[in-house]
C-alpha positions in Angstrom: 53.2 46.4 34.5 56.2 47.3 37.5 56.4 51.1 39.1 59.2 52.7 39.4 60.9 55.7 40.2 63.0 57.5 37.7 65.2 60.3 38.6 67.2 62.6 36.4 70.4 64.8 37.4 73.9 66.3 36.5 71.7 67.7 33.6 70.2 64.6 32.2 66.6 66.1 33.3 67.3 68.3 30.6 67.1 65.2 27.7 63.5 64.9 30.2 61.8 68.0 29.9 63.7 69.4 33.1 62.0 66.4 34.9 64.1 65.3 38.0 61.6 62.5 39.1 59.5 60.5 37.4 57.0 57.6 38.6 56.4 55.2 36.2 54.9 52.7 35.0 57.0 50.1 33.0 55.1 47.2 31.1 57.1 43.9 31.6 57.7 41.4 28.1 56.6 38.4 30.0 59.7 37.7 32.4 61.5 39.8 35.0 62.1 43.8 34.1 66.1 44.5 33.3 67.5 47.8 33.6 67.8 48.1 30.1 64.5 47.4 29.7 63.4 50.4 31.9 66.4 52.3 29.8 64.4 51.8 26.7 60.9 52.4 28.2 62.3 56.0 29.1 64.2 56.6 26.2 61.0 56.1 24.2 58.2 57.8 26.0 59.6 60.1 28.7 62.9 61.6 26.4 62.5 65.1 24.8 65.1 65.6 23.5 69.0 64.6 22.1 68.3 60.8 22.5 72.4 60.2 21.5 73.1 62.4 25.0 71.3 59.6 26.9 71.9 56.1 24.9 74.5 54.7 23.0 73.4 51.6 21.3 71.0 50.0 24.2 73.1 51.2 27.0 73.6 54.8 28.6 76.4 57.0 27.0 79.8 57.2 29.0 79.7 59.5 31.5 76.6 59.2 32.6 76.4 57.0 36.1 73.6 54.7 37.0 72.5 53.9 40.2 69.9 51.0 41.7 68.2 51.8 44.2 71.6 54.4 45.4 73.9 51.2 44.4 76.0 51.7 41.4 74.8 49.3 38.5 78.1 47.5 37.8 77.2 46.2 40.8 74.0 44.9 40.5 74.4 43.4 37.2 74.2 46.7 34.6 72.1 46.1 32.0 70.3 42.8 33.1 69.9 43.9 36.4 65.9 42.9 37.7 63.7 45.7 38.5 61.4 45.2 40.7 58.0 47.4 41.8 59.5 50.4 44.4 62.8 50.4 42.8 64.2 53.6 42.1 67.1 53.7 38.8 69.1 56.9 39.1 70.7 58.4 36.0 73.5 61.4 36.0 75.2 63.0 33.8 78.8 63.3 35.5 79.9 65.3 32.2 80.2 69.1 32.3 81.2 72.1 29.9 84.0 73.8 30.8 
């Protein structure tokens, strides 16, 4: 198990029962836990509605910013970025109605 903090904001929290922060123990499947596995776990275990607004295929929807310990996941390896005990994954929606 890897203990991580999952943060949701910018509207994404509405998909997760209005939870802004969740401490989670995410199981590892043998090797190093990745962001892709952590996102899939959050989708399967925490998401309460409209999964199509959070993920598209195996990644997040366009318009959802992902941070790993306050760093854009594009600088960390995106879906394959390693997640270790104590890491913080932040999901922020950048899309808003108008």
